C-alpha positions, 0 to 999 in steps of 0.5 A, a space after each residue: 679379341 675373343 679373349 677380351 670377353 670373360 665368358 669366351 671359352 675356346 672349344 678346341 679339339 682337346 676340349 671337344 674330346 673331353 666333352 665327348 668323353 664326359 657325355 658318355 657318363 654324365 646325366 644329360 648333355 647340358 650337364 656335360 657341357 656345363 661341366 666342360 666349361 667349368 673345367 676349362 675355366 679351372 684350367 685358366 685359373 689356378 688349375 688343380 685336379 682337386 678343382 676338377 674333382 670338385 666339379 664332378 662332386 658338385 654335380 653328383 657325377 660318379 664314375 662307373 669304373 676306374 677305366 673312365 677315370 684313367 681316360 679322363 685324366 689325360 684329357 683334362 691334362 691335355 686341355 690344361 696344357 693348351 689353355 691360354 692363361 692370362 698370367 702367361 700373357 696369353 701363352 699356354 703352358 706348353 708354349 711357356 715350356 718350349 720357350 723355357 727350353 729354348 732359353 736354357 739351351 746354350 748358344 751354339 758356336 759356329 763351325 768356323 771356330 778359330 783355334 789359338 794356333 790358326 792363322 788370324 782371321 784379320 789377315 795379318 799373317 800372324 797366329 790368332 794367339 799373337 794377334 787378335 787373340 791377345 787378352 
């Protein structure tokens, strides 16, 4: 029901990690919170790193070092991968990926595979190839 509200933002663990990292170099705490909310919204709708970079540029936030950027990128990607997306029927990209992997795996055959020359499982006494295995 919370997701029915357009202004709802799920502040999960990854969101809070990103927010705490941004607070280390943002001008003030309110700006950091607004930036995180905008990044979250970007993750929900047509996510790209360019849109995230735009949010930093829009607020005139500059990085002090390359290390800050290297730490920021995985935090943003993790947030994007666990953000529920409307077009995915509320599934996260991680959930969609795991469902796709399950669908790609072939069905596993049971251990009790009947060979052509095995006795037929119907109990007729014939070999499977002469009984139920006929095409």
